[in-house]
Each structure stands twice: as C-alpha cells, then as structure tokens.
N, C-alpha and C positions, 0 to 999 in steps of 0.2 A: 504493500500500500504506500501511496505517496503523501508526503507532508510538504506544505508550503510555509516558508518563512518570508516575511516581508517587513521592511522598515524603510522609511524615507531618510534615515540618518546614517546610512552606511559610510558616508565620507568621514564621519568622526571616529567610528570604531571605538567607542567608549564602553563604560560598564553596562549601559542599557543594551547595546548591540551584542556584547558578549553573553548577556543573559539570554537573549534570543538564540544565539548560536549554541549555547549550552543545552537549550531545550532540543535543538536539532541533534546535537551530539548524543544526548540521552536516547532520543528516538532512533537514531542510527544504530546504537548499541542493542536496541530491541528488534532490529531487523527492518525498520522502515526505510524507504527511499526518500531522502530529504533534499528539497529544492529551495534554493535562495533566489527570490524573484528580483532580478536586476539586469540591466543592460551593460553594467560595468564589467568588462571582460578581464580586468586586472585585479578585481577585488578579492578573488580567492587567494591569489598570491600574497596580497597585503594582509589578509586574515591569518594565513599560515605564518607569515613573518612576525606578526605582532602577538598572536595568541598560541601558536604552536602547530606542529604537523598533525595533531589529532583531528584538526578541522579540515583536512584535505579531502575528506569523503564528500563534501558538499557538491551538489550538482547545481550549476547556474541555469536559471530559467529566464531567458531574455525576452520572451514573447509577451510578458505581462504588461509592462509599463507603456509599451507602444500600442497596445490594443484599445479598441473602443469598448463602450459599455457592454454590448451584447457579447462580444468575443470574450471579455473578461468573465462574464457570467458563465459562459460555456466552459472556459478553462478552469474556473473554480470548482466545477463539478468533478473534475478529474482527480481532485485531492481528497484524501480521507479527513484531513484536518488542516486548518489554516491558523497560523500564529502570526499576529500582526502587532507591531509596535507603533501605535497611532500617534499622529500629530494633531488630532482633533477632527480630522476628516475621515469619514467612513464610506464603505462601499458594500454592495450586496455580494454575498458569497453563497454558492449552492453546495459548498462542502458540508458534509454531515455535522462537523464540529468546527466552530469558529471562536477563537480566543483573542481578546484584546488585552495586551500587556500594559496595564496602567501602573507606571513606576514612579510618577511624580505627582504629589498632591496639589494639583492645580485644576481650576475649572476649564482651562484652555483645552484639556484633553476630552472634554465632554461635548457632545453634539449640540449645536445651537438652533438650527432651523428645523422645521417639521420634517423635511425630507431626510436630513441627517439623523434625526432621532429615530425615524423609521428604519433606516439602515442599521443604526446602532443596536436596535432591538434583536438583531440576529447574532450579536456577539456576546460571548460570556466574558465578563471582566476577570482578569487575573492580576493580583496585586503582589508586589515584591516584599511587603511587610504588613504587619497589622497596623502600623502607623499610617501607611498609605491608605489601607482599606478603611480605617476609621474616618478619614477625611471624606472619602467618597460616599460612605454610608450615611453621613450626616446630610449629604446633598440628595441622596436617592435611597430610600429605604429598601428598594428592590435589590440593591447590591448586597444585602445581607446573605444572599444565597450564592454569592461569588466565592472564589477560592483565593487563598494566599499560597503562593509558590515561592519559598525562599530561594534566592540564588545559591549556587554551590561554589565551594572554594576549588580553585584550580588544583588538580591532582599533584602538580609539581611542588605545591606548598605543603603537602601532607606527608612527605616521605622522610623528612629530616628529624633526627634526634636533637634534643636540646643540649648542645655542647658549644664550647668556645665562645661563650657570651662575653661581650665587652661593655664598657661603660658608655653605652649609647642609648639615648632617647630618640625614638624614630617617629616621623610622621610621613605618610604617603598620600598624595592627593594633588590633583591638578591645580596649578597656580592661576587663580582668577578671583575676582572680587564681586561677583554678581550671583543671583539666585542662591543655590546652596553652596556658597563659598566655603572653603575649607578653613578659613580664618588663620592662616599661617602667621599673620602679624600678631595675633593673640599669643600664640605659642612662643614666638620669638621674645615678646615682651615679658612673658612669664618666666622664661628661662634666664634671661638677663637679670631679672629681679632676684630669682632664686639663687643664682650663682654669687650675687653680691651679698646676700644676707644669710646664706646657709652653707656651712662647711660641707654638708653631705653631697653637694653637687660638684665638689672639687674633682677635677679630672674627668667629669662627664662631658659628653658632646651631645648637641642637638643636631640631628641630621634630618633635613627636609628633602624628600624626593617627589618629583611630579613632572607631568608634562606641562608645556606652556605653548599656547598658540600665539600667533603674531599680534592679534588684537589685545592680548593680555600682557604684553611686554612691559607696559608702564607699571602694572602691579608688581611684576617681578623686580623691576628697578626700585620700587618702593621698599620691598623686602630687603634688597641688598643695601639700601641706605640705612635701614634699621639695624642691620648687622654690623655695618661699618668695619671696625677693626677687631671684631669679636672672632678670635681664631678657634673658638670652641663651638661655633655654629657653621655647618656646611650645607650647601645647596647642591643637589644633583638634579639638573634640568634635563628632561627627556631621557631618563636613564633606560638602558636596555633591561631585559628581563633578568639576566644574570646579575646585574648590579642590584636590582631590587631583591632578588633572592639572597644575595650576600648580606644586604643591610638587615633584612628580616632575621636572618640567621644570627647575626651578631648582636642585635639590639636586645637589651634587657626589658625596656619599657616602651610602650607605644602610646603616644598622645594623639588625641583627636578632639577638634574644637568646633566642627560645623554646628551651627545653631546657637553658638555662644552670643549672649546679649541681643538676641532677636525676639521680637514679639511674635511668637509662633502661633498664637491664637488668631492673629490677623494674617500672618504670612507663613503658614506651615511649610510651604515649599522651600523655605530658607533653612530648614533642618536637614540633616542627612536622612535620605529616604530609606536606605538600608545600611550601607557601610561595608562594602566588600573588602576594603583595605584593612578594616578592623579584624575581619574574619581571617584574612591572609596572615596578618601579624600573629593572631592567636595560634593559628595552625603551625607557626614556626617557633612557638614558645615565648612570644613577647607578651608581657603583662599589659593589658589595655587599661588605660585611664581615659575615659571618654565623657564628653558632655552629656548631661542627663536629659537627652531629647532625641526624638526620632528613632530611626531603625536601630542604632547601636545599643539602645537599652533593651532590645529584644535579643541581641547577640551576647552581650556581657551580663553574666549573673553577678550582681554587685556583691562584693566581699568574698566571692567564691572563685570566679575566674577572671576577676579584674575589679575595677571600681568606676563609679560614675561621680561626676562633680557638677556643681552649678556655678561656682565662682573661681576666679584665678587663685585666690588664697587656698581654696579646697584642693585645686589641682596641685599646687606646690606642696601642701602638707601631706596629701596622699602619696605623692611621689617620694617625699622624705621617708615616710613610713616603710615603703617598699625597699628603698635603698638601705635602710638601717636594719632590716630584718632578712638576713640571707635565707633562713629556714622558710620563711613565708614566701620569699621569691620563688623557691623551687616548687612549693605546693601550688602557688598561683599559676606558674608557667605550665605545669603539668595539667592542671585543671582547665586552663585555657585551651591547650592543645587538644585535650580529650573532648571538650565541648565542640570544638570546631570539627573534629573528625566524626563524632557521634551524631551531631545534629545537621551538619551541612556537607557531609561527604557526598561523593558522586552517586553512590549506591542509593542513599536515601533520596537524593534528588531525582534519580531515574525512576524510582518507585512512585514518587509523587507525580511525575510527568505521565507515567503509564496510567495512573488512576484517573487522570483527566480524560483519557480516551475511552474509559469503560462505560 
C-alpha cells in the first residue's frame, strides 16, 4: 500500500519536516511504499545529507503539485493514507485516511473560509504534544477526538553510553528572535551572571549550537556582542551532525529557555511546541534544565530526569545544585537517558504510527 507525505516547507528541512519524514520512515519499516509529493528532484539528496541515509527509501512523486483539482482528487485515491503538514490551506483527498500534522499552536493553521472548513473536515488532526493539542481544543471542541503523536528521537542519539563528560552546559537551537525563539540571549546573560557570582561555575563552558539563516544574521551578531571577550562561551553556527553528537556526548547539563518571559496565554506559539533538542540531549545523558512551559514539560519529569524553572535565578540555582552533587548527576543522567529511550524511541513511535492506520 502507498503512503503520501506532503509539506509546503520542504526548503527549510527543519524539525517539522523531519517529523513528517519520520512518520514515513516508520511506515516504510512496516512495509508501506512511501511517496514524498514534490517536484524538487534534488530534495532527496538534501534529506539524506542532513538527516541520514535511512531516509533514502523515499520515492519522489512529482505529479502532485503541477496537477489540477480533478487530477489531484484522482491521484489521492491511489494512496492508503495521506500525511500533510499544512500551512492553513487544505484540499480534498479521497485517500481512506487523511492526517493533518498541526505542530504549532496558532490559528493560522486553521481553515478560515467555508470552502476551506469543508475541506478540513476530511482531515484528522495530529498534534506533536499535549501543549499543542490543548490550544486547538480550546478553539474547537471536536478536536478532543484527535491524536497526539510525539516525535521520536533520532536513533543515532540513543546508542551512546554516558562517558567522558566535560564541564559543558549545552544549548541547541536555531539562532533567531521571532515566534518560538530559543532565547539564547537569556542563557548567555544567565551564564555570565552565574560565573561572576558562583564559584561552582568555574571552568564550565556554555556552548550554543544552531543553524542560522541569512535573515537572522543580525540576531547572531547581537549574541556575539553579548559574549564579547567571554572565552568560556562558544558558538557553533550551522554545525554538522557529528559536531552536534560530540557536544551532546560531552555536555553534563542542557539548558533550554524558549518561552522565557513570554505571555503564553496570549501568544502560546512563543513557547517550545515540543522540544526535540531537549529529547536528543537527554538521550545522550545530558541533564535538562528547561523553562517551565510548552512541550519540554511533557518530556522532562521534574526532579527525576531533569528540572524545570521559571526565573533566571531558579535556572542558576538548579544548575549549582546539579554541579555540586556528583551522585545526583549520575542518577539524573541515567534517568534522562532511560526516559528518552522508553518513551520516545523509534519502536514506540512506529507502534503509535501503525495504530493511526487501524
């Protein structure tokens, strides 16, 4: 049986696109024939280069985007299931099962006109977290029957033992200052303050890794200005996967600050919707200390596999406690890694995807 994957955001190849591709990978492992609907003949090469050779199974289906309404309707019937990462625009599909992956808590993903609402009625919403689902359920009670499908952690992050840790506090996230910004400036300020006032941070480094697009270069320049001559803060811009793996493996602590100082009751989209980097860090034995908002609170079990904080002072004090207690470090690291494997491993994810098609 054939599966269709479609997203208008293929050029970015970010976390949302990997989520869609991982659904395809899970279905491929179950014996389905997976097609990515795109006219971009080089995208498969880019996917493999960025995410790994395990995605080489994907078949490109170029006939979709160039087709008219009736042809698309006919083509959709040839698929057993359709997985779509929407941008707020919907279409009719005659596939037996149609899933819309709603990953960002924003009204922009919902249909506005009568015709769009009619088209949307044929799609089953799938959410990447309970946080995202809660937002949409408030807008539409019918969404209570929808599903939450947590993303899975990349298998390459699950194979490492917890060894050779160094005095590193790590953050991984795209460098930008809009929407669900990762708030690296908050972490830089907190680290500089902590090193000035607390001897526990002596010899520790703050390492910030992330991609940066051209339009966000000014924000990156702002971060560099904040760092100035601080030789204990390092930036890795557009690092390759091996560099990320190395940093995750070395870091003792993982900081995350998306959602910090935001009015999330008004702008919930400014929180972290899920937090795949938090999950990757945990799977490599990093102890997560994350802002108490959004998806990360569903990943981190507070005081068991990491900590949540609300203020900069709490972030610093929790980090001090972890640094000062080596026995607790080991327990937290092992608990974090086990939770990542047990709740978000590929087998669990594949089983959840398979259940969607029953």
